[in-house]
C-alpha positions, 0 to 999 in steps of 0.5 A: 500500500502506498504511504501517505505523508502529511505535510503541515504548514503553520500560519507563520509559514503560510504568510511567507508562501508568496507568489514570485515577483512578475518577470520584468526588465529582461525583454531583450535578453528573453528574446535572445535566449528564445532565439538561441534554442530554436531549430538550427541553433546550438544553444547558449550559456547564461552567466551572471552574479548570484541572484541576478535572475538567470534561472527565472530568465531561462525558465521564462524562455523555455516555458511551453517547450519540450525541455529536459532539465538537470541541475548541479548541487553543492552536496553532489559535486563528488558523485559522478553524473549526479546532476543527470541521475534522473535521466540515466537508467543505470551507472554508465560511462561517459560515452554511453551517457552522451549516447543516451542524452543525444536524443534530447531536443533541448537540455537545460542545465542550471547551476552548472558551476556546481556540476560534478566533473563527470556531469561537466564533461558530459555537457561539454561532449554534448556541445561538441557533438552538437546534436542537442541544443543546450541552455547552460546557466552558471554563476560568476564569482567562484570556481567553475568546472573547466569543462563548463568554462570551455563551453564559451572560452572554446567557442562551442556555445555563445555566452550571455553575461546577465547584468544585475537588474537596473534600478528602474526595473527593480523599482518597478518590482517594488512598487508593482502592487498596492501593498508595495507602494514604497517611496523612492528613498526606501526603494533606493535603500533596498536597491543598494542593500541588495546589490543586484541580488533579487533573492536578497531583495525579496528577503529584505522586503519581506522582513521589512514588512513583517517587522512593521517599520513601514510608515505612511508618507503624508499626502501620498499612498506611499510608505517609507522604511526608516531604522535598522536593517532586519538581520535575517538568516539570509542576510547573515549568510550573505555577510558571513565572510565579513563577520568571521574574520581570523586575522587580528585587527580586521574585525575591529577595522570593519566595525569602525568603518561600519559605524563611521564610514566614509573615513578619510585615511589622513585623518584617522590613521590612529583609528584604523589598523592600516595593515589590516585595512590593506588585507581587507582591500585586497580581499575586496571588502573595503574600497579607498577612493581617489580622495583617500576616503575609506568605506565598506565595499558592500552596503549590506555589510555595515548594517550587519556589523552594527547589529552584531556589535552589541549595545556597549560597543555600539554606543562607543563606536556609533556616529551620532547625527550631531557628529556628521556636520562636517561630512554632510557639509562636504557632500552639500558643497560637492552637490552644489558644485555639480549643479553649478557645473550642470553635471548631473552624473550620479554622485556618492553622498552616503552621509545624507543617505545614512541620516535618512535611513536612520530616521534622523533629522535632515538639515533643510538646506541639504535636503533642498539641494538633494531634491534639486539635484535629483530634479535636474537629473529627471528623477522627480519622485526622488526629488519630492521625497528628499524635499519631504525629508527636509519638511519633516522637521522644518515644516516652513522651509521655503526651499524644500517647499519650492522643490516639492512643488516643482517636482510634483508639478513636473512629474504630473503626480496628483498630490494635494498641496498644503493649505494657506499661503502655500496654495499660490505656490502649488497652483502656479507649479501645477499650471507649469509656471515654475518661475512664479512658483519659485518666487511665491515660495521664496516670499512665503 
C-alpha cells in the first residue's frame, strides 16, 4: 500500500508562501535566449552574479517547450553524473551517457558551476557533438568546472553575461502592487542593500514588512522604511565572510568603518589598523577612493556589523547625527558644485543617505539641494521625497517647499498641496509656471 505523508504548514509559514515577483526588465535578453534554442541553433550559456535572475530568465524562455532539465548541487559535486541521475537508467560511462542524452531536443542545465566533473564533461561532449541544443546557466564569482568554462572560452556555445537588474526595473518590482507602494528613498535603500541580488531583495522586503517599520508618507499612498536593517538568516549568510574574520585587527577595522564610514585615511590613521585595512582591500571588502576616503565595499555589510556589535560597543563606536556636520557639509558643497557645473552624473553622498535611513533629522538646506539635484537629473519622485525629508522637521522651509512643488508639478503626480499661503505656490507649479512658483515660495 502506498504511504501517505502529511505535510503541515503553520500560519507563520503560510504568510511567507508568496507568489514570485512578475518577470520584468529582461525583454531583450528573453528574446535572445528564445532565439538561441530554436531549430538550427546550438544553444547558449547564461552567466551572471548570484541572484541576478538567470534561472527565472531561462525558465521564462523555455516555458511551453519540450525541455529536459538537470541541475548541479553543492552536496553532489563528488558523485559522478549526479546532476543527470534522473535521466540515466543505470551507472554508465561517459560515452554511453552522451549516447543516451543525444536524443534530447533541448537540455537545460542550471547551476552548472556546481556540476560534478563527470556531469561537466558530459555537457561539454554534448556541445561538441552538437546534436542537442543546450541552455547552460552558471554563476560568476567562484570556481567553475573547466569543462563548463570551455563551453564559451572554446567557442562551442555563445555566452550571455546577465547584468544585475537596473534600478528602474527593480523599482518597478517594488512598487508593482498596492501593498508595495514604497517611496523612492526606501526603494533606493533596498536597491543598494541588495546589490543586484533579487533573492536578497525579496528577503529584505519581506522582513521589512513583517517587522512593521513601514510608515505612511503624508499626502501620498506611499510608505517609507526608516531604522535598522532586519538581520535575517539570509542576510547573515550573505555577510558571513565579513563577520568571521581570523586575522587580528580586521574585525575591529570593519566595525569602525561600519559605524563611521566614509573615513578619510589622513585623518584617522590612529583609528584604523592600516595593515589590516590593506588585507581587507585586497580581499575586496573595503574600497579607498581617489580622495583617500575609506568605506565598506558592500552596503549590506555595515548594517550587519552594527547589529552584531552589541549595545556597549555600539554606543562607543556609533556616529551620532550631531557628529556628521562636517561630512554632510562636504557632500552639500560637492552637490552644489555639480549643479553649478550642470553635471548631473550620479554622485556618492552616503552621509545624507545614512541620516535618512536612520530616521534622523535632515538639515533643510541639504535636503533642498538633494531634491534639486535629483530634479535636474529627471528623477522627480526622488526629488519630492528628499524635499519631504527636509519638511519633516522644518515644516516652513521655503526651499524644500519650492522643490516639492516643482517636482510634483513636473512629474504630473496628483498630490494635494498644503493649505494657506502655500496654495499660490502649488497652483502656479501645477499650471507649469515654475518661475512664479519659485518666487511665491521664496516670499512665503
